[in-house]
N, C-alpha and C positions, 0 to 999 in steps of 0.2 A: 272218699277215694275216687279220683277220676279214672274212668276206664274208657279206652278207645278200642274198638274191634273192627278191623278192616276185613272185608270180604270182596270176592269178585275177580280175583286174579286168576291167571291160567295161561294156557298156551294158545297162541293165535298166529295165523299166517300174516305176512306182510300185507298191509292194506286193510286188515281187519279191525274190529272194534271190540272194546271191553268197557264195562262200567264197574268202577270200584265204589264200594260203600264203606262208610265209616260211621258206626253207631257209637254215640257218646253218652256217657252216663256219669253221675256222681256229683254234679253241681249245675248251677244255672250258667248257660253259656252265652246268654243274650248280649253280654257286654264285651265279648271277646271275638277274636278272629280265629279261623281254622285254616290250616294249610295242608297241602299235599307235598311231600318230598319223595325223592327216589335215590336209591344207591345201587350202582352197578358194581360188580366184583372189581376190587382194586381201585375204586374211585371214591371220592368224597361224596357225602350226601349232598344232593342239590335240590334247590327249590323248583317246584312245578307250578303251583297255583295256590291262591289264598282267597278267602271269602270272609266277609264280616257277617256275624250272626244277625246283627241289627242292621237293616238297610239292604244288605246283600251285595254291596259293592265287591268287585273282584279284581284280581291282578294275576297276570300270567308271566311265566318265563318266556322270553322271546321265541324260543324254538318250539314252544307248545301252542302259541297263539294260532287260532284258526283250526287246530286239530283237537285240542282238549277243552272241555267245558266243566267248570266247577259249579255246583249248585247245592242247595240245602233244602231240607224239610224240617222246619222248626218244630212241628208237632211231633215228629219222630226223633228229634235230636240227631239227625243223620245228615252227613255231608257226602256228596257224590262226586266222582270224577269220571266223566264220559270221555273216553279216548277213542278217537277215530283216526283212520289213515296211519295205523301203527307201522313203525319201522323197526328193524332189528336193533337199532341203537336205543330204542325205548325199553329194551330188556333191562329189568332191574327189580329190586324189591321196593315196593311203594309203601310209604308210611303216611298216616295222617297224624296231625299234631294240633294241640291247642296252644295258641299264643297267650302270653301273659299280658298282652296289650290289646286294645281295641282296633288299632290301625293295622294295615296290611304290611307285613314284613316278609322279606325274603331270607332272613337270617336264621340259621338253625338255632342259634343261641337265644333267640327271642321266644322260642317255643318250649314250654316246660312239661308238657305231657305228650307222650308218644304211644302209638299203637305198636303191635307186634310186627306189623308189616305183612304184605301179601305179594307173592312172586308173580311178575308178569314176564312172560317169555314170548318174543316175537320171532318166528322162524322165517328164514329167507327163502 
């Protein structure tokens, strides 16, 4: 049974930083990609960033480039999302997910395991 546990969310002021963690367990992830998504109230879930376990290549949504960094620690089976220069529009529940593929995908439907989410609130 795959389990994903996100931590690190919270309340931060505009311009601040947070680092989210996603601890994964339940299977070998080396052949898959991991992603971060977010969902604001009343909006659809949107892609944030993705990383391949093997090789570590990454991909970001355009609005996150330069502000967010996705990384991983293979030994800990943990994926991170460092978020800098946060804006009020970054307020959302952030989810990590395991892709069923090894390539980097931005599509919600390509990810078959999801964490419970962690709330990020950016105050103005």
